[in-house]
C-alpha positions as CSV (number, residue, x, y, z in Angstrom):
1,M,-62.6,9.2,-49.9
2,N,-60.0,10.3,-52.5
3,H,-58.1,13.8,-50.9
4,K,-56.8,14.3,-54.1
5,N,-59.8,15.5,-55.7
6,N,-59.9,18.5,-57.4
7,I,-56.8,19.5,-57.1
8,D,-53.5,19.2,-58.9
9,I,-50.7,19.6,-56.3
10,L,-51.1,18.2,-52.5
11,I,-49.7,19.9,-50.3
12,S,-48.5,17.2,-47.1
13,E,-48.6,19.5,-43.9
14,V,-45.6,18.1,-41.7
15,G,-45.6,21.5,-38.9
16,P,-47.3,19.6,-36.6
17,R,-43.9,16.7,-36.5
18,D,-40.8,17.8,-38.1
19,G,-41.9,21.7,-37.1
20,L,-42.2,20.8,-33.5
21,Q,-39.9,18.2,-33.2
22,S,-37.2,21.2,-34.1
23,V,-37.9,23.1,-31.5
24,K,-37.2,22.8,-27.6
25,A,-40.7,24.2,-26.2
26,T,-43.3,22.1,-25.8
27,M,-46.8,22.9,-27.6
28,P,-49.6,22.6,-25.3
29,T,-52.0,20.1,-26.6
30,A,-55.1,22.1,-26.6
31,L,-53.4,24.9,-28.9
32,K,-52.1,22.3,-31.3
33,L,-56.0,20.8,-31.4
34,Q,-56.6,24.6,-32.1
35,W,-53.9,24.3,-34.6
36,L,-54.9,21.5,-36.3
37,T,-58.4,22.8,-37.1
38,A,-57.4,26.2,-38.1
39,L,-54.7,24.0,-40.6
40,A,-58.0,22.2,-42.4
41,D,-60.3,24.8,-42.1
42,A,-57.7,26.6,-44.5
43,G,-58.1,23.6,-46.7
44,L,-55.4,21.5,-46.2
45,R,-56.3,18.0,-47.0
46,E,-53.0,15.7,-46.2
47,I,-51.7,16.5,-42.1
48,E,-48.7,14.8,-40.2
49,I,-49.8,15.6,-37.1
50,G,-46.6,13.9,-35.2
51,S,-44.9,10.6,-34.5
52,F,-45.2,8.1,-32.6
53,V,-41.8,8.0,-30.4
54,S,-41.1,8.1,-26.7
55,P,-41.7,10.7,-25.0
56,K,-38.7,10.6,-23.0
57,L,-36.9,11.1,-26.9
58,L,-39.4,14.1,-28.0
59,P,-42.1,14.7,-25.5
60,Q,-43.5,17.5,-27.7
61,M,-44.6,14.3,-29.2
62,A,-46.7,12.6,-26.1
63,D,-49.7,13.5,-27.3
64,A,-50.0,12.1,-30.9
65,A,-52.6,9.4,-30.1
66,Q,-54.7,12.4,-29.2
67,L,-54.0,14.7,-31.9
68,V,-54.8,12.0,-34.2
69,R,-58.0,11.3,-32.5
70,H,-59.4,15.0,-33.0
71,M,-58.2,15.3,-36.8
72,R,-60.8,12.0,-37.8
73,Q,-63.3,14.2,-36.8
74,R,-62.5,16.0,-40.2
75,P,-63.2,13.3,-43.1
76,E,-61.7,15.5,-45.3
77,V,-58.5,15.7,-43.8
78,F,-55.8,12.5,-44.5
79,V,-54.4,11.8,-41.5
80,T,-50.9,10.5,-41.2
81,A,-47.8,10.0,-38.6
82,L,-44.4,9.2,-38.6
83,V,-42.9,5.9,-36.8
84,P,-39.4,5.0,-36.4
85,N,-39.8,0.9,-35.6
86,L,-42.5,-1.6,-34.8
87,K,-43.9,-0.3,-31.3
88,G,-44.2,3.2,-32.7
89,A,-46.2,1.7,-35.7
90,Q,-48.7,-0.6,-33.6
91,A,-48.8,2.3,-31.4
92,A,-50.1,4.8,-34.5
93,F,-52.4,2.0,-36.2
94,T,-54.7,1.6,-32.5
95,A,-54.6,5.7,-32.8
96,G,-56.5,5.2,-35.9
97,V,-54.0,7.4,-38.5
98,Q,-54.8,6.8,-42.5
99,K,-51.0,6.7,-43.1
100,I,-47.7,6.2,-41.6
101,T,-44.2,7.2,-43.0
102,L,-41.1,4.9,-41.7
103,P,-38.2,7.1,-42.1
104,I,-35.1,5.3,-43.8
105,S,-32.0,7.0,-44.0
106,V,-29.9,6.6,-47.3
107,S,-26.6,7.7,-44.9
108,E,-26.3,4.8,-42.9
109,P,-24.3,7.1,-40.0
110,H,-27.5,9.2,-39.9
111,S,-29.6,5.7,-39.4
112,I,-27.0,5.4,-37.0
113,A,-27.7,8.8,-35.0
114,N,-31.4,9.0,-36.0
115,I,-32.9,5.9,-34.7
116,R,-29.9,4.0,-33.4
117,K,-30.6,1.4,-36.7
118,T,-27.8,0.4,-38.9
119,H,-30.0,-0.2,-42.7
120,E,-30.0,-4.5,-42.1
121,Q,-31.7,-3.6,-38.6
122,V,-33.9,-0.8,-40.4
123,Y,-34.7,-3.7,-43.0
124,E,-36.1,-6.3,-40.0
125,E,-38.3,-3.0,-39.1
126,V,-40.0,-2.7,-41.9
127,R,-40.6,-6.2,-42.3
128,A,-42.0,-6.7,-38.8
129,V,-44.3,-3.1,-39.7
130,I,-45.6,-4.5,-42.7
131,A,-46.9,-7.5,-41.6
132,L,-48.0,-6.1,-38.9
133,R,-50.2,-3.7,-41.3
134,N,-51.1,-6.7,-43.3
135,E,-52.0,-9.1,-41.2
136,Q,-54.4,-6.4,-39.2
137,Y,-54.8,-3.1,-40.7
138,P,-54.6,-3.4,-44.5
139,H,-57.0,0.0,-45.5
140,V,-53.2,1.9,-44.0
141,E,-50.7,3.3,-46.2
142,I,-47.0,2.7,-45.5
143,E,-44.5,5.6,-47.2
144,S,-40.9,5.1,-46.5
145,G,-39.5,8.4,-46.4
146,L,-36.1,8.2,-47.4
147,S,-34.0,10.9,-45.8
148,T,-30.5,12.7,-46.4
149,V,-31.0,11.3,-50.3
150,F,-29.5,14.5,-51.6
151,G,-26.0,14.5,-49.2
152,C,-25.8,14.5,-45.6
153,T,-23.8,16.4,-42.6
154,L,-22.2,13.5,-41.1
155,Q,-21.8,11.1,-44.4
156,G,-21.0,13.9,-46.9
157,E,-22.1,12.8,-50.4
158,V,-24.7,10.8,-51.0
159,P,-24.1,8.3,-54.2
160,E,-27.7,8.9,-56.2
161,D,-27.1,5.0,-56.7
162,D,-27.6,4.3,-53.2
163,V,-30.7,6.1,-53.6
164,I,-32.1,3.9,-56.0
165,R,-31.6,1.0,-54.9
166,M,-32.4,1.8,-51.3
167,A,-36.3,2.5,-53.0
168,L,-36.2,-1.1,-54.9
169,T,-35.6,-2.4,-51.6
170,M,-38.4,-1.1,-50.1
171,V,-40.5,-1.6,-52.6
172,E,-39.3,-5.2,-52.3
173,L,-40.3,-5.0,-48.8
174,G,-44.0,-4.0,-49.6
175,V,-44.4,-0.3,-48.8
176,D,-46.9,1.2,-51.0
177,E,-44.6,4.5,-51.9
178,V,-41.7,5.9,-51.5
179,G,-40.6,9.9,-50.9
180,L,-37.1,11.8,-51.0
181,A,-36.2,14.2,-48.5
182,D,-33.5,17.0,-49.0
183,T,-32.9,16.7,-45.5
184,V,-30.0,18.9,-44.8
185,G,-30.6,21.2,-47.7
186,Y,-28.1,19.9,-49.7
187,A,-30.2,19.6,-52.9
188,N,-30.1,21.5,-56.1
189,P,-32.6,22.3,-59.2
190,A,-30.4,19.8,-61.5
191,Q,-30.0,16.8,-58.6
192,V,-33.6,16.8,-58.1
193,R,-34.4,16.5,-61.5
194,R,-32.2,13.5,-62.2
195,V,-33.0,11.9,-59.2
196,F,-36.9,12.0,-58.9
197,T,-36.6,11.1,-63.0
198,R,-34.9,7.9,-61.5
199,L,-36.6,7.1,-59.2
200,R,-40.3,7.0,-61.2
201,G,-38.2,5.0,-64.1
202,E,-37.3,2.5,-61.2
203,I,-40.2,2.2,-59.6
204,G,-42.9,4.2,-61.7
205,A,-46.8,5.3,-59.5
206,K,-44.7,3.7,-56.0
207,A,-42.5,7.2,-56.1
208,G,-44.3,9.8,-53.8
209,S,-43.4,12.5,-51.9
210,A,-41.3,15.5,-52.4
211,H,-39.5,16.8,-48.9
212,F,-37.1,19.8,-48.9
213,H,-35.6,22.0,-46.5
214,N,-34.8,26.1,-47.3
215,T,-31.7,25.9,-45.4
216,R,-29.7,27.0,-47.9
217,G,-31.9,28.9,-50.2
218,Q,-33.0,26.7,-52.7
219,G,-36.5,25.3,-51.8
220,L,-38.7,26.3,-53.9
221,A,-36.6,26.1,-57.0
222,N,-36.5,22.5,-55.7
223,V,-40.1,22.5,-55.9
224,V,-40.2,23.5,-59.3
225,A,-37.5,20.8,-60.6
226,A,-39.7,17.9,-58.9
227,L,-42.6,19.5,-60.8
228,E,-41.3,19.3,-63.9
229,V,-40.8,15.3,-63.6
230,G,-44.0,14.7,-62.2
231,V,-43.6,15.2,-58.4
232,T,-47.0,15.8,-57.2
233,T,-47.2,15.3,-53.8
234,I,-45.0,18.2,-51.6
235,D,-44.1,18.4,-47.6
236,A,-44.1,22.1,-46.5
237,S,-44.7,23.4,-43.1
238,Q,-46.3,27.0,-42.0
239,G,-43.4,28.9,-40.5
240,G,-41.0,27.3,-42.0
241,L,-40.6,25.2,-39.1
242,G,-38.6,21.9,-39.0
243,G,-35.6,20.4,-38.6
244,C,-34.3,16.4,-37.7
245,P,-32.7,16.8,-34.0
246,Y,-29.8,14.4,-35.3
247,A,-28.5,15.7,-38.4
248,P,-26.5,18.7,-37.8
249,G,-27.7,21.8,-39.5
250,A,-30.8,20.4,-40.5
251,S,-32.8,23.9,-40.3
252,G,-36.2,24.9,-41.9
253,N,-38.8,23.5,-43.9
254,I,-40.2,25.1,-46.8
255,V,-43.0,27.5,-45.7
256,T,-46.5,26.0,-46.3
257,E,-48.1,30.1,-47.3
258,D,-45.3,30.8,-49.6
259,L,-45.7,26.8,-51.0
260,V,-49.6,27.8,-51.7
261,Y,-48.6,31.2,-53.2
262,L,-45.9,29.3,-56.0
263,L,-48.1,26.6,-56.8
264,E,-51.4,28.7,-57.2
265,S,-49.4,31.8,-59.0
266,M,-48.3,28.8,-61.6
267,G,-52.2,27.5,-61.9
268,L,-52.1,24.7,-60.1
269,R,-54.8,23.5,-57.7
270,T,-54.0,23.0,-53.9
271,G,-57.3,23.5,-52.4
272,V,-55.7,25.9,-49.7
273,D,-57.4,29.1,-48.9
274,I,-54.1,31.6,-48.4
275,A,-55.6,34.1,-45.9
276,R,-57.2,31.2,-44.0
277,L,-53.5,29.4,-43.9
278,V,-51.6,32.9,-43.1
279,A,-54.2,33.4,-39.8
280,A,-53.5,29.5,-38.5
281,R,-50.1,31.1,-37.4
282,E,-51.6,32.8,-34.6
283,W,-52.1,29.4,-32.7
284,L,-48.5,29.0,-33.5
285,K,-47.8,31.7,-32.1
286,K,-49.9,31.6,-28.7
287,G,-48.3,27.9,-28.5
288,L,-44.6,28.7,-29.0
289,P,-44.2,32.4,-27.6
290,G,-40.9,33.8,-29.1
291,E,-40.4,31.1,-31.6
292,P,-39.6,32.6,-35.0
293,L,-41.8,32.3,-37.8
294,Y,-40.8,32.5,-41.4
295,G,-42.2,33.4,-44.8
296,F,-42.7,35.8,-47.7
297,I,-46.3,35.8,-48.0
298,P,-47.3,36.1,-44.6
299,D,-45.1,39.7,-44.0
300,A,-45.3,41.1,-47.9
301,G,-49.1,39.8,-49.1
302,V,-50.0,37.8,-52.3
303,G,-50.1,41.5,-54.0
304,K,-52.6,42.7,-56.5
305,N,-52.8,41.0,-59.6
306,F,-52.6,37.3,-57.4
307,H,-55.6,34.9,-58.2
308,Y,-56.6,31.2,-57.6
309,A,-55.9,29.0,-59.9
310,E,-59.4,28.1,-59.8
311,G,-60.4,31.9,-60.2
312,V,-60.8,34.3,-57.2
313,R,-62.5,32.7,-54.5
């Protein structure tokens, strides 16, 4: 099964991971399962169900293995998870994920704050994870998700040369693709075009997803810039939830509902039904009562002149 068939842009829903890790409350597992089912019913074909980390650090993620098993019952959905280290990778592989994302911060101060590792320690961990995958789980994909690519609240400016150097190192170590993340919402469209163009020029088809935060209102503008230089996988979070707990000021992913509207309005097929997607928010509201959810489309609707890229459904 190729989860990218018959669509132009793949939306990777990261709300169950990036969204839930940013809130203090722990969403009950039963409601998470209902939410994930609703997201799949809406047509999302790739869902990051959570992260395999110590429940002492992120109790919100303690049920990750159960969520993987649940979603593997939906063959049309590609099930992914974030793992920070070898122990997490082993747990994710055992649970049955189809892809893992290794968070690799280009900013070393953020790397130390986020996963308590220097760059050299990170490289050793990546080598160990890839060796385990190659030996026992050859069908699982590995993405290196480079974070703080466009700037860091701890370090400040992050040189573009450092981003490319890190991406090349990850490819040399054996990852399948490298995605770029605007962890703290510093990016602008010109910067996005420039960095992704350089990345694609250096590693070609191994250039992966774009992950933008809307912290400063640039999120969807940055999406358009990424599309213009050939990016075809975009991360987003239902309700705009999200943010790294170890990066000060890292609030707010781009809103999945608004992203679907943008892409379909531009004639780009996503395979996602907006009405069903908006309806899925009800499970978030039940699971996280009082937590603010964001999005223009859930509030304003799609408008009378809207139609899907592939025709009215």
